[in-house]
N, C-alpha and C positions, 0 to 999 in steps of 0.2 A: 116576564123576565125583567122588563124595564120597570114595572111596578115594584118588584122585590128589591132591585138595585136602588131605586129612588128612596126606598124605606130602610136601606142599609141592611138588607137580608141577603147574605152571601148566596150566589147561585153557582152550584157545582156543575150543572149540565143543562143544555137545552137542546131539543131535537124534535124531529118529526117521526111519526110511526103511523101504521094503519089506522090507529085510533085518533089520530090528530097530533097536535103539538103537545109537548110536555116539558116541564122544568123539574130538575132535582135541586132542592134548595134546602137550607137549613130552616128551622121553624122561625117564625116572627117572634118578637118579644112579647106582642100583645094580640088580643083577639081582633081588635080594630084593624091592625096591619094585616092579619091573616084574611080577613074579609076584603079588605081593599085589594090585596094581591089576587085572590080568587075571583073577584068581580071585574078586575081590569080586562081581561080577555073577552068575556061576553060583552061588557060595555063598549069595548073597541068595535066589536062586530056590529052592535046596534048603532053606533054613532057613524059607521061607514055607509049605512044603508042609503041615506038620503043623497049624499054626494056621488055614490056610484050609480045611483038610479038615472043620473043625467049623462052618463057616458054614452056615446053613440055605439050602436050595435049590440054589445054583450053587457052593457052596464046594468040593464035591468035583471038579467040573470044573475050576475055577481051579487047585485044588491039583494035579490031574494035569498041567494045562498047565505049571505051574511046574517040576514034577518032570522032564517031558520036556525043557523048555527048559534047565534046569540041567544036565541030563546031556548033551544035544546039544551045548552050548556047551563042554563039557570034552572032547568028542571032537576030536581033531586034524584037523579039516577045513581046508581053505584059508580064510584070514582068520577063524578062530575064536579065541576065548580059549584054548581047549585047545592049539591049535598054537603060539600065542605062549608060553604057559607052558612047553611041551615044548622049544621053541628056547631059552628063557631057561635052562631047567635043564641043557640040553646045551652051552650055550656056555662058554668058558673063564672061570675066576675073574676077576672085575673087569671083564670085557668086557660091554658092553651092545650088541648088534647093532643 
């Protein structure tokens, strides 16, 4: 949501469901912005791994959860950020599917 807002892409809705967090937003104006928005969540998960690992007691478990979540979100499963990124990188220049 923050990446979309920073790139001036209107966000209509943000929420949590059983499948995780989701956003409903307008399409970005270019492929680069679509890739940046899709990569922002998994990248945040991966960036949090090291700082969380040093928290006492449950930091290690939370760090591991963020690591797994970041990696799984980058795998091109249906409706994942990874699949969206892969599609954006494979689409013709200037086209946003």
